C-alpha positions as CSV (number, residue, x, y, z in Angstrom):
1,M,16.8,17.1,2.8
2,I,17.9,14.3,0.4
3,K,16.4,14.5,-3.1
4,I,16.6,12.8,-6.5
5,G,20.1,13.2,-7.9
6,D,21.8,13.4,-4.5
7,E,24.5,11.0,-3.4
8,L,23.7,9.0,-0.3
9,P,25.5,10.6,2.6
10,A,28.5,8.7,4.1
11,G,27.8,7.0,7.4
12,T,27.6,3.8,9.3
13,L,24.5,1.7,10.0
14,Y,24.5,-1.5,12.2
15,E,23.1,-4.9,11.5
16,F,22.7,-7.8,13.9
17,N,24.1,-11.1,12.6
18,E,22.7,-14.2,14.3
19,I,24.7,-16.6,12.3
20,E,28.5,-16.5,12.1
21,S,29.9,-16.5,8.5
22,E,33.2,-15.9,6.9
23,G,34.3,-12.4,8.0
24,C,31.1,-11.8,10.0
25,A,31.0,-12.7,13.7
26,I,27.7,-13.0,15.6
27,G,26.5,-9.7,16.9
28,P,26.3,-6.1,15.6
29,Q,28.3,-5.4,12.4
30,A,29.1,-2.0,11.1
31,V,27.8,-1.4,7.5
32,D,29.6,1.4,5.6
33,I,26.8,3.0,3.6
34,K,28.9,4.2,0.7
35,A,30.7,0.8,0.3
36,A,27.6,-1.2,0.6
37,A,25.8,0.8,-2.0
38,A,28.7,1.1,-4.5
39,G,27.9,-0.4,-7.8
40,R,24.5,-1.7,-6.6
41,T,20.8,-0.8,-6.8
42,I,19.4,-0.5,-3.3
43,A,15.8,0.0,-2.3
44,I,15.8,1.8,1.1
45,F,12.8,2.5,3.3
46,G,12.9,4.3,6.6
47,L,10.4,4.4,9.3
48,P,9.8,5.8,12.8
49,G,10.4,2.7,14.9
50,A,10.7,-1.0,15.2
51,F,7.6,-2.8,16.6
52,T,5.4,0.2,16.0
53,P,1.9,-0.4,14.6
54,T,2.0,0.8,10.9
55,C,5.7,-0.2,10.6
56,S,5.0,-3.7,11.8
57,A,1.6,-4.3,10.2
58,R,2.1,-2.7,6.8
59,H,5.5,-1.2,6.0
60,V,7.9,-4.1,6.6
61,P,5.5,-6.8,5.5
62,G,5.0,-5.1,2.2
63,Y,8.7,-5.1,1.4
64,V,9.0,-8.7,2.6
65,A,6.1,-9.7,0.3
66,Q,7.5,-7.7,-2.7
67,A,11.2,-8.7,-2.2
68,A,11.3,-11.2,-5.1
69,A,9.5,-8.8,-7.4
70,L,11.9,-5.9,-6.6
71,K,14.9,-8.2,-7.1
72,A,13.5,-9.5,-10.4
73,K,13.5,-5.8,-11.6
74,G,17.2,-5.4,-10.7
75,V,17.2,-4.3,-7.1
76,D,20.2,-5.9,-5.4
77,E,19.2,-5.4,-1.8
78,I,16.4,-3.9,0.3
79,W,17.3,-2.0,3.4
80,C,14.9,-1.1,6.3
81,L,16.2,1.8,8.4
82,S,15.1,3.0,11.7
83,V,16.5,4.9,14.7
84,N,16.8,1.8,16.7
85,D,19.9,-0.2,17.7
86,A,21.1,-3.3,15.8
87,F,19.8,-5.7,18.6
88,V,16.2,-4.3,18.3
89,M,16.4,-4.4,14.5
90,G,17.6,-8.0,14.6
91,A,14.8,-9.0,16.9
92,W,12.2,-7.2,14.8
93,G,13.6,-8.8,11.6
94,R,13.2,-12.3,13.2
95,E,9.6,-11.5,14.0
96,Q,8.9,-10.1,10.5
97,Q,10.7,-13.0,8.8
98,T,13.0,-10.7,6.8
99,A,15.9,-13.1,6.5
100,G,17.2,-13.2,2.9
101,K,14.7,-10.5,1.9
102,V,15.2,-7.2,3.8
103,R,18.3,-6.1,5.6
104,M,17.3,-4.6,9.0
105,L,19.8,-1.8,9.6
106,G,19.9,0.3,12.8
107,D,20.7,4.0,12.9
108,G,20.8,3.9,16.7
109,S,21.9,7.5,17.2
110,G,19.9,9.0,14.3
111,L,23.1,10.3,12.6
112,F,22.1,8.9,9.2
113,A,18.5,10.2,9.6
114,K,20.0,13.7,10.3
115,A,22.5,13.4,7.4
116,L,19.5,12.6,5.1
117,G,17.6,15.6,6.6
118,L,14.8,13.2,7.6
119,E,15.0,13.3,11.4
120,M,11.7,13.8,13.2
121,D,11.3,15.1,16.7
122,L,9.0,12.9,18.7
123,I,10.4,13.8,22.1
124,A,7.1,15.2,23.3
125,R,5.6,11.7,22.6
126,G,8.3,9.9,24.6
127,M,10.0,8.5,21.5
128,G,13.0,10.8,21.1
129,V,14.3,11.8,17.7
130,R,13.3,9.4,15.0
131,M,13.3,9.0,11.2
132,Q,10.5,10.2,8.9
133,R,8.7,7.5,6.9
134,F,10.1,7.4,3.3
135,S,11.4,5.1,0.5
136,L,14.1,5.7,-2.0
137,L,15.9,3.9,-4.8
138,A,19.6,4.4,-5.1
139,K,21.8,3.3,-8.0
140,D,25.5,3.2,-7.3
141,G,24.9,5.4,-4.3
142,K,22.9,8.1,-6.2
143,V,19.2,8.6,-5.4
144,I,17.0,8.0,-8.5
145,Q,13.6,7.8,-6.8
146,F,12.4,9.4,-3.5
147,N,9.1,9.2,-1.7
148,L,8.5,11.1,1.5
149,E,5.3,10.5,3.6
150,G,3.4,13.4,5.2
151,P,3.0,13.3,9.0
152,G,1.0,10.3,10.1
153,K,0.6,9.0,6.5
154,F,1.4,5.8,4.8
155,E,0.6,6.4,1.1
156,V,3.8,6.6,-1.0
157,S,6.6,4.8,0.8
158,D,5.1,1.4,0.4
159,A,6.7,-1.4,-1.5
160,E,4.1,-1.4,-4.3
161,T,4.8,2.3,-5.1
162,L,8.6,1.7,-5.2
163,L,8.1,-1.4,-7.3
164,K,6.3,0.7,-10.0
165,Q,9.2,3.2,-10.0
166,V,12.0,0.7,-10.5
């Protein structure tokens, strides 16, 4: 399992772009984790699934609300990760009004969750393999803060906790 002092594992996440810009077409775009984190301070939070109750009502809204405060303390970007595809993450981001605040990145096959050691088996509940709920702060790709929730909990991975740790 990932811990403070570890480097973020290499891998690729996917982001849905709704607006074409220079070098970025409309549609899913690959995000190389190592390249995107290099030389930057990134607040990352992971959760079990898009459109799920706690994730939609508390986790994402907290980071949207605290985005300016986190950025004022030196955070370059905020990433929301889930074992969902880029299309689902894009639609959820629209609903949650994350544009310009939180990057909604899909780990559709759960490979990054597994590389972090944070995969969670919810097959018996019909949800497949998902990501555990957590938050971390990475500086230049190295984990400097890490908060892992216990099963069914939402106590330490919230935006307010990470904001105090920046």
